[in-house]
ChimeraX commands (.cxc) that place a marker at each C-alpha (Angstrom):
marker #1 position 71.18,53.68,157.85 radius 0.5
marker #1 position 73.40,56.73,157.38 radius 0.5
marker #1 position 72.30,59.16,154.69 radius 0.5
marker #1 position 74.52,59.12,151.62 radius 0.5
marker #1 position 75.53,62.63,150.69 radius 0.5
marker #1 position 76.95,63.61,147.33 radius 0.5
marker #1 position 78.85,66.77,146.48 radius 0.5
marker #1 position 76.90,69.41,144.53 radius 0.5
marker #1 position 77.58,69.55,140.80 radius 0.5
marker #1 position 77.59,72.46,138.36 radius 0.5
marker #1 position 76.57,71.49,134.83 radius 0.5
marker #1 position 77.53,73.99,132.14 radius 0.5
marker #1 position 75.79,73.59,128.80 radius 0.5
marker #1 position 72.19,72.35,128.91 radius 0.5
marker #1 position 71.69,70.75,125.54 radius 0.5
marker #1 position 70.38,67.19,125.25 radius 0.5
marker #1 position 73.33,65.63,127.06 radius 0.5
marker #1 position 73.78,68.30,129.72 radius 0.5
marker #1 position 70.09,68.67,130.55 radius 0.5
marker #1 position 69.56,64.90,130.74 radius 0.5
marker #1 position 72.59,64.59,133.02 radius 0.5
marker #1 position 71.50,67.49,135.23 radius 0.5
marker #1 position 67.94,66.18,135.57 radius 0.5
marker #1 position 69.14,62.69,136.46 radius 0.5
marker #1 position 71.54,64.05,139.07 radius 0.5
marker #1 position 68.72,66.11,140.56 radius 0.5
marker #1 position 66.41,63.10,140.55 radius 0.5
marker #1 position 69.02,61.18,142.54 radius 0.5
marker #1 position 69.13,63.91,145.17 radius 0.5
marker #1 position 72.30,65.73,144.06 radius 0.5
marker #1 position 72.27,69.50,144.35 radius 0.5
marker #1 position 72.70,70.83,140.80 radius 0.5
marker #1 position 73.45,74.25,139.38 radius 0.5
marker #1 position 72.69,74.36,135.66 radius 0.5
marker #1 position 74.22,77.09,133.50 radius 0.5
marker #1 position 73.55,77.92,129.85 radius 0.5
marker #1 position 73.89,81.08,127.79 radius 0.5
marker #1 position 70.52,80.57,126.03 radius 0.5
marker #1 position 67.59,82.10,127.96 radius 0.5
marker #1 position 64.98,79.89,126.26 radius 0.5
marker #1 position 66.87,76.73,127.25 radius 0.5
marker #1 position 67.20,77.92,130.82 radius 0.5
marker #1 position 63.52,78.86,130.99 radius 0.5
marker #1 position 62.50,75.40,129.77 radius 0.5
marker #1 position 64.34,73.80,132.71 radius 0.5
marker #1 position 62.92,76.01,135.46 radius 0.5
marker #1 position 61.15,73.69,137.85 radius 0.5
marker #1 position 63.10,70.67,136.62 radius 0.5
marker #1 position 66.41,71.69,138.18 radius 0.5
marker #1 position 66.87,73.20,141.65 radius 0.5
marker #1 position 69.02,76.02,140.29 radius 0.5
marker #1 position 69.30,77.01,136.63 radius 0.5
marker #1 position 70.79,80.29,135.45 radius 0.5
marker #1 position 71.52,82.11,132.19 radius 0.5
marker #1 position 75.19,83.12,132.09 radius 0.5
marker #1 position 78.25,83.26,129.86 radius 0.5
marker #1 position 80.55,80.48,131.04 radius 0.5
marker #1 position 83.49,81.98,129.13 radius 0.5
marker #1 position 83.42,84.96,131.53 radius 0.5
marker #1 position 85.39,84.08,134.66 radius 0.5
marker #1 position 83.83,86.92,136.65 radius 0.5
marker #1 position 80.36,85.60,135.88 radius 0.5
marker #1 position 81.43,82.16,137.11 radius 0.5
marker #1 position 82.84,83.68,140.30 radius 0.5
marker #1 position 79.65,85.64,140.97 radius 0.5
marker #1 position 77.62,82.43,140.63 radius 0.5
marker #1 position 79.82,80.73,143.23 radius 0.5
marker #1 position 81.16,78.15,140.77 radius 0.5
marker #1 position 84.58,78.28,142.44 radius 0.5
marker #1 position 83.01,76.72,145.55 radius 0.5
marker #1 position 81.96,73.55,143.71 radius 0.5
marker #1 position 84.14,70.46,143.88 radius 0.5
marker #1 position 82.67,68.88,140.76 radius 0.5
marker #1 position 81.81,70.43,137.40 radius 0.5
marker #1 position 80.64,69.13,134.04 radius 0.5
marker #1 position 81.30,71.03,130.82 radius 0.5
marker #1 position 78.56,69.68,128.56 radius 0.5
marker #1 position 78.80,72.35,125.86 radius 0.5
marker #1 position 78.09,70.75,122.49 radius 0.5
marker #1 position 79.09,72.21,119.14 radius 0.5
marker #1 position 80.88,75.39,120.32 radius 0.5
marker #1 position 84.34,73.89,120.74 radius 0.5
marker #1 position 85.96,77.23,121.56 radius 0.5
marker #1 position 83.50,77.87,124.41 radius 0.5
marker #1 position 83.96,74.31,125.67 radius 0.5
marker #1 position 87.73,74.62,125.84 radius 0.5
marker #1 position 87.72,78.13,127.33 radius 0.5
marker #1 position 85.12,77.18,129.95 radius 0.5
marker #1 position 87.16,74.14,130.95 radius 0.5
marker #1 position 90.31,76.22,131.28 radius 0.5
marker #1 position 88.47,78.76,133.45 radius 0.5
marker #1 position 87.23,75.99,135.76 radius 0.5
marker #1 position 90.85,74.87,136.10 radius 0.5
marker #1 position 91.82,78.46,136.92 radius 0.5
marker #1 position 89.09,78.56,139.58 radius 0.5
marker #1 position 90.59,75.46,141.16 radius 0.5
marker #1 position 87.70,73.01,140.64 radius 0.5
marker #1 position 89.20,69.66,141.74 radius 0.5
marker #1 position 87.03,67.35,139.60 radius 0.5
marker #1 position 86.20,68.51,136.07 radius 0.5
marker #1 position 84.32,66.40,133.53 radius 0.5
marker #1 position 84.12,67.60,129.95 radius 0.5
marker #1 position 82.20,66.43,126.90 radius 0.5
marker #1 position 84.17,65.99,123.67 radius 0.5
marker #1 position 82.71,65.77,120.18 radius 0.5
marker #1 position 85.90,64.48,118.54 radius 0.5
marker #1 position 89.20,62.90,119.52 radius 0.5
marker #1 position 91.04,66.17,118.81 radius 0.5
marker #1 position 88.59,68.08,120.99 radius 0.5
marker #1 position 89.07,65.51,123.74 radius 0.5
marker #1 position 92.85,65.78,123.55 radius 0.5
marker #1 position 92.69,69.55,123.95 radius 0.5
marker #1 position 90.28,69.31,126.88 radius 0.5
marker #1 position 92.70,66.96,128.60 radius 0.5
marker #1 position 95.61,69.28,127.95 radius 0.5
marker #1 position 93.87,72.33,129.39 radius 0.5
marker #1 position 93.10,70.42,132.57 radius 0.5
marker #1 position 89.89,68.36,132.34 radius 0.5
marker #1 position 90.21,65.40,134.70 radius 0.5
marker #1 position 87.71,63.25,132.78 radius 0.5
marker #1 position 86.80,63.50,129.10 radius 0.5
marker #1 position 83.66,61.78,127.85 radius 0.5
marker #1 position 82.49,61.27,124.28 radius 0.5
marker #1 position 78.81,60.28,124.50 radius 0.5
marker #1 position 78.18,59.90,120.77 radius 0.5
marker #1 position 81.36,57.89,120.19 radius 0.5
marker #1 position 80.80,55.69,123.22 radius 0.5
marker #1 position 77.16,55.03,122.28 radius 0.5
marker #1 position 78.20,54.22,118.71 radius 0.5
marker #1 position 80.69,51.63,119.97 radius 0.5
marker #1 position 78.12,50.16,122.34 radius 0.5
marker #1 position 75.46,49.80,119.64 radius 0.5
marker #1 position 78.02,48.22,117.30 radius 0.5
marker #1 position 78.71,45.55,119.92 radius 0.5
marker #1 position 74.99,44.96,120.44 radius 0.5
marker #1 position 74.38,44.59,116.70 radius 0.5
marker #1 position 77.28,42.26,116.06 radius 0.5
marker #1 position 76.14,39.11,117.88 radius 0.5
marker #1 position 74.39,37.66,120.90 radius 0.5
marker #1 position 75.40,40.47,123.27 radius 0.5
marker #1 position 72.28,41.96,124.89 radius 0.5
marker #1 position 74.05,44.77,126.72 radius 0.5
marker #1 position 77.63,46.01,126.77 radius 0.5
marker #1 position 79.61,48.31,129.08 radius 0.5
marker #1 position 83.30,48.95,128.49 radius 0.5
marker #1 position 84.85,49.71,131.89 radius 0.5
marker #1 position 88.41,50.25,130.66 radius 0.5
marker #1 position 90.28,50.41,127.37 radius 0.5
marker #1 position 90.24,46.62,127.03 radius 0.5
marker #1 position 87.84,45.33,129.68 radius 0.5
marker #1 position 84.06,44.98,129.47 radius 0.5
marker #1 position 80.93,43.67,131.13 radius 0.5
marker #1 position 78.32,42.07,128.87 radius 0.5
marker #1 position 74.83,40.67,129.30 radius 0.5
marker #1 position 74.22,37.56,127.22 radius 0.5
marker #1 position 72.88,34.00,127.34 radius 0.5
marker #1 position 75.12,31.03,128.10 radius 0.5
marker #1 position 76.37,28.82,125.26 radius 0.5
marker #1 position 75.01,25.30,125.23 radius 0.5
marker #1 position 78.20,23.57,126.33 radius 0.5
marker #1 position 78.25,25.30,129.73 radius 0.5
marker #1 position 74.57,24.66,130.45 radius 0.5
marker #1 position 73.61,22.09,133.06 radius 0.5
marker #1 position 76.89,21.98,134.94 radius 0.5
marker #1 position 78.29,23.93,137.92 radius 0.5
marker #1 position 80.37,26.91,136.87 radius 0.5
marker #1 position 83.40,25.37,138.61 radius 0.5
marker #1 position 83.31,22.59,136.00 radius 0.5
marker #1 position 82.79,24.81,132.96 radius 0.5
marker #1 position 86.42,26.03,132.79 radius 0.5
marker #1 position 85.27,29.47,131.60 radius 0.5
marker #1 position 88.48,31.16,132.68 radius 0.5
marker #1 position 90.82,28.72,130.92 radius 0.5
marker #1 position 88.70,28.31,127.78 radius 0.5
marker #1 position 87.53,31.87,127.16 radius 0.5
marker #1 position 89.29,34.02,129.74 radius 0.5
marker #1 position 85.98,35.30,131.18 radius 0.5
marker #1 position 84.08,35.13,134.47 radius 0.5
marker #1 position 80.34,34.90,135.06 radius 0.5
marker #1 position 79.54,37.25,137.94 radius 0.5
marker #1 position 75.72,37.23,138.03 radius 0.5
marker #1 position 72.79,35.19,136.75 radius 0.5
marker #1 position 69.12,35.95,136.12 radius 0.5
marker #1 position 67.11,32.72,135.78 radius 0.5
marker #1 position 64.79,32.36,132.82 radius 0.5
marker #1 position 61.99,30.90,134.92 radius 0.5
marker #1 position 60.17,32.29,137.93 radius 0.5
marker #1 position 61.27,30.79,141.23 radius 0.5
marker #1 position 58.70,30.40,144.02 radius 0.5
marker #1 position 56.30,32.83,142.34 radius 0.5
marker #1 position 58.87,35.65,142.46 radius 0.5
marker #1 position 59.95,37.61,139.39 radius 0.5
marker #1 position 63.49,36.54,138.39 radius 0.5
marker #1 position 66.27,38.97,139.34 radius 0.5
marker #1 position 70.04,38.95,138.99 radius 0.5
marker #1 position 71.93,37.21,141.80 radius 0.5
marker #1 position 75.65,36.70,142.32 radius 0.5
marker #1 position 77.06,33.62,140.63 radius 0.5
marker #1 position 79.03,31.09,142.68 radius 0.5
marker #1 position 81.19,28.12,141.67 radius 0.5
marker #1 position 78.14,25.91,142.34 radius 0.5
marker #1 position 75.77,27.91,140.10 radius 0.5
marker #1 position 74.25,25.78,137.33 radius 0.5
marker #1 position 73.19,27.67,134.20 radius 0.5
marker #1 position 70.14,27.01,132.05 radius 0.5
marker #1 position 70.10,27.90,128.36 radius 0.5
marker #1 position 67.54,30.69,128.69 radius 0.5
marker #1 position 69.24,32.37,131.66 radius 0.5
marker #1 position 70.70,35.85,131.39 radius 0.5
marker #1 position 74.27,36.16,132.62 radius 0.5
marker #1 position 76.69,39.03,133.29 radius 0.5
marker #1 position 80.15,38.20,132.04 radius 0.5
marker #1 position 83.36,40.17,132.61 radius 0.5
marker #1 position 86.69,39.95,130.83 radius 0.5
marker #1 position 88.89,41.43,128.12 radius 0.5
marker #1 position 86.83,42.82,125.22 radius 0.5
marker #1 position 88.03,40.23,122.71 radius 0.5
marker #1 position 87.35,37.41,125.16 radius 0.5
marker #1 position 83.80,38.43,126.08 radius 0.5
marker #1 position 82.95,38.94,122.41 radius 0.5
marker #1 position 84.32,35.49,121.54 radius 0.5
marker #1 position 82.39,33.95,124.41 radius 0.5
marker #1 position 79.14,35.67,123.39 radius 0.5
marker #1 position 79.53,34.43,119.80 radius 0.5
marker #1 position 79.58,30.79,120.98 radius 0.5
marker #1 position 76.23,29.05,120.45 radius 0.5
marker link #1:1,2 radius 0.2
marker link #1:2,3 radius 0.2
marker link #1:3,4 radius 0.2
marker link #1:4,5 radius 0.2
marker link #1:5,6 radius 0.2
marker link #1:6,7 radius 0.2
marker link #1:7,8 radius 0.2
marker link #1:8,9 radius 0.2
marker link #1:9,10 radius 0.2
marker link #1:10,11 radius 0.2
marker link #1:11,12 radius 0.2
marker link #1:12,13 radius 0.2
marker link #1:13,14 radius 0.2
marker link #1:14,15 radius 0.2
marker link #1:15,16 radius 0.2
marker link #1:16,17 radius 0.2
marker link #1:17,18 radius 0.2
marker link #1:18,19 radius 0.2
marker link #1:19,20 radius 0.2
marker link #1:20,21 radius 0.2
marker link #1:21,22 radius 0.2
marker link #1:22,23 radius 0.2
marker link #1:23,24 radius 0.2
marker link #1:24,25 radius 0.2
marker link #1:25,26 radius 0.2
marker link #1:26,27 radius 0.2
marker link #1:27,28 radius 0.2
marker link #1:28,29 radius 0.2
marker link #1:29,30 radius 0.2
marker link #1:30,31 radius 0.2
marker link #1:31,32 radius 0.2
marker link #1:32,33 radius 0.2
marker link #1:33,34 radius 0.2
marker link #1:34,35 radius 0.2
marker link #1:35,36 radius 0.2
marker link #1:36,37 radius 0.2
marker link #1:37,38 radius 0.2
marker link #1:38,39 radius 0.2
marker link #1:39,40 radius 0.2
marker link #1:40,41 radius 0.2
marker link #1:41,42 radius 0.2
marker link #1:42,43 radius 0.2
marker link #1:43,44 radius 0.2
marker link #1:44,45 radius 0.2
marker link #1:45,46 radius 0.2
marker link #1:46,47 radius 0.2
marker link #1:47,48 radius 0.2
marker link #1:48,49 radius 0.2
marker link #1:49,50 radius 0.2
marker link #1:50,51 radius 0.2
marker link #1:51,52 radius 0.2
marker link #1:52,53 radius 0.2
marker link #1:53,54 radius 0.2
marker link #1:54,55 radius 0.2
marker link #1:55,56 radius 0.2
marker link #1:56,57 radius 0.2
marker link #1:57,58 radius 0.2
marker link #1:58,59 radius 0.2
marker link #1:59,60 radius 0.2
marker link #1:60,61 radius 0.2
marker link #1:61,62 radius 0.2
marker link #1:62,63 radius 0.2
marker link #1:63,64 radius 0.2
marker link #1:64,65 radius 0.2
marker link #1:65,66 radius 0.2
marker link #1:66,67 radius 0.2
marker link #1:67,68 radius 0.2
marker link #1:68,69 radius 0.2
marker link #1:69,70 radius 0.2
marker link #1:70,71 radius 0.2
marker link #1:71,72 radius 0.2
marker link #1:72,73 radius 0.2
marker link #1:73,74 radius 0.2
marker link #1:74,75 radius 0.2
marker link #1:75,76 radius 0.2
marker link #1:76,77 radius 0.2
marker link #1:77,78 radius 0.2
marker link #1:78,79 radius 0.2
marker link #1:79,80 radius 0.2
marker link #1:80,81 radius 0.2
marker link #1:81,82 radius 0.2
marker link #1:82,83 radius 0.2
marker link #1:83,84 radius 0.2
marker link #1:84,85 radius 0.2
marker link #1:85,86 radius 0.2
marker link #1:86,87 radius 0.2
marker link #1:87,88 radius 0.2
marker link #1:88,89 radius 0.2
marker link #1:89,90 radius 0.2
marker link #1:90,91 radius 0.2
marker link #1:91,92 radius 0.2
marker link #1:92,93 radius 0.2
marker link #1:93,94 radius 0.2
marker link #1:94,95 radius 0.2
marker link #1:95,96 radius 0.2
marker link #1:96,97 radius 0.2
marker link #1:97,98 radius 0.2
marker link #1:98,99 radius 0.2
marker link #1:99,100 radius 0.2
marker link #1:100,101 radius 0.2
marker link #1:101,102 radius 0.2
marker link #1:102,103 radius 0.2
marker link #1:103,104 radius 0.2
marker link #1:104,105 radius 0.2
marker link #1:105,106 radius 0.2
marker link #1:106,107 radius 0.2
marker link #1:107,108 radius 0.2
marker link #1:108,109 radius 0.2
marker link #1:109,110 radius 0.2
marker link #1:110,111 radius 0.2
marker link #1:111,112 radius 0.2
marker link #1:112,113 radius 0.2
marker link #1:113,114 radius 0.2
marker link #1:114,115 radius 0.2
marker link #1:115,116 radius 0.2
marker link #1:116,117 radius 0.2
marker link #1:117,118 radius 0.2
marker link #1:118,119 radius 0.2
marker link #1:119,120 radius 0.2
marker link #1:120,121 radius 0.2
marker link #1:121,122 radius 0.2
marker link #1:122,123 radius 0.2
marker link #1:123,124 radius 0.2
marker link #1:124,125 radius 0.2
marker link #1:125,126 radius 0.2
marker link #1:126,127 radius 0.2
marker link #1:127,128 radius 0.2
marker link #1:128,129 radius 0.2
marker link #1:129,130 radius 0.2
marker link #1:130,131 radius 0.2
marker link #1:131,132 radius 0.2
marker link #1:132,133 radius 0.2
marker link #1:133,134 radius 0.2
marker link #1:134,135 radius 0.2
marker link #1:135,136 radius 0.2
marker link #1:136,137 radius 0.2
marker link #1:137,138 radius 0.2
marker link #1:138,139 radius 0.2
marker link #1:139,140 radius 0.2
marker link #1:140,141 radius 0.2
marker link #1:141,142 radius 0.2
marker link #1:142,143 radius 0.2
marker link #1:143,144 radius 0.2
marker link #1:144,145 radius 0.2
marker link #1:145,146 radius 0.2
marker link #1:146,147 radius 0.2
marker link #1:147,148 radius 0.2
marker link #1:148,149 radius 0.2
marker link #1:149,150 radius 0.2
marker link #1:150,151 radius 0.2
marker link #1:151,152 radius 0.2
marker link #1:152,153 radius 0.2
marker link #1:153,154 radius 0.2
marker link #1:154,155 radius 0.2
marker link #1:155,156 radius 0.2
marker link #1:156,157 radius 0.2
marker link #1:157,158 radius 0.2
marker link #1:158,159 radius 0.2
marker link #1:159,160 radius 0.2
marker link #1:160,161 radius 0.2
marker link #1:161,162 radius 0.2
marker link #1:162,163 radius 0.2
marker link #1:163,164 radius 0.2
marker link #1:164,165 radius 0.2
marker link #1:165,166 radius 0.2
marker link #1:166,167 radius 0.2
marker link #1:167,168 radius 0.2
marker link #1:168,169 radius 0.2
marker link #1:169,170 radius 0.2
marker link #1:170,171 radius 0.2
marker link #1:171,172 radius 0.2
marker link #1:172,173 radius 0.2
marker link #1:173,174 radius 0.2
marker link #1:174,175 radius 0.2
marker link #1:175,176 radius 0.2
marker link #1:176,177 radius 0.2
marker link #1:177,178 radius 0.2
marker link #1:178,179 radius 0.2
marker link #1:179,180 radius 0.2
marker link #1:180,181 radius 0.2
marker link #1:181,182 radius 0.2
marker link #1:182,183 radius 0.2
marker link #1:183,184 radius 0.2
marker link #1:184,185 radius 0.2
marker link #1:185,186 radius 0.2
marker link #1:186,187 radius 0.2
marker link #1:187,188 radius 0.2
marker link #1:188,189 radius 0.2
marker link #1:189,190 radius 0.2
marker link #1:190,191 radius 0.2
marker link #1:191,192 radius 0.2
marker link #1:192,193 radius 0.2
marker link #1:193,194 radius 0.2
marker link #1:194,195 radius 0.2
marker link #1:195,196 radius 0.2
marker link #1:196,197 radius 0.2
marker link #1:197,198 radius 0.2
marker link #1:198,199 radius 0.2
marker link #1:199,200 radius 0.2
marker link #1:200,201 radius 0.2
marker link #1:201,202 radius 0.2
marker link #1:202,203 radius 0.2
marker link #1:203,204 radius 0.2
marker link #1:204,205 radius 0.2
marker link #1:205,206 radius 0.2
marker link #1:206,207 radius 0.2
marker link #1:207,208 radius 0.2
marker link #1:208,209 radius 0.2
marker link #1:209,210 radius 0.2
marker link #1:210,211 radius 0.2
marker link #1:211,212 radius 0.2
marker link #1:212,213 radius 0.2
marker link #1:213,214 radius 0.2
marker link #1:214,215 radius 0.2
marker link #1:215,216 radius 0.2
marker link #1:216,217 radius 0.2
marker link #1:217,218 radius 0.2
marker link #1:218,219 radius 0.2
marker link #1:219,220 radius 0.2
marker link #1:220,221 radius 0.2
marker link #1:221,222 radius 0.2
marker link #1:222,223 radius 0.2
marker link #1:223,224 radius 0.2
marker link #1:224,225 radius 0.2
marker link #1:225,226 radius 0.2
view
């Protein structure tokens, strides 16, 4: 099997979000350069990241000396210092980084990051708040919004689709959703249950876990059905 190679990533700002991201990238085999302007933070990550350096990311010459301009992907994970976040992002644009991700702490911050050239703006606190709200509001066991109005949920099937092949359940016409994977409630052949792709012939049991995709309103309505 051919080895899967990923482009190196520079992560600027090593607070809770940035350090967790950088460590996970490193764990997955991605070459990571971590940058923060706080020596104590940098020192705490020595040995956890392949390369971690104390530097001022609002100084374009410092970024050049660190070879940041040679990276194809960069993450600006600076937290509460909005000015530094915006300036760092604009300097990465000036250096010609082709894929810039930036963390926003508010919608206004996110709008500015987009305007100065960030290719992707993420709002971890906002996104997690929305996700938890969905999990608290009903029978949804996990929730991932993949677009502005499209989501994947993990839930259990309502009673009136149990015991029949999916082709007969009319999920698409009744709720506008599709079941894409199923994890049986019971062990099969002594093996621990795992998710498998659903087919038109799949028959659901009430205790099964299912992955359902569709418009946000539709998957929420489906999950609320007993």
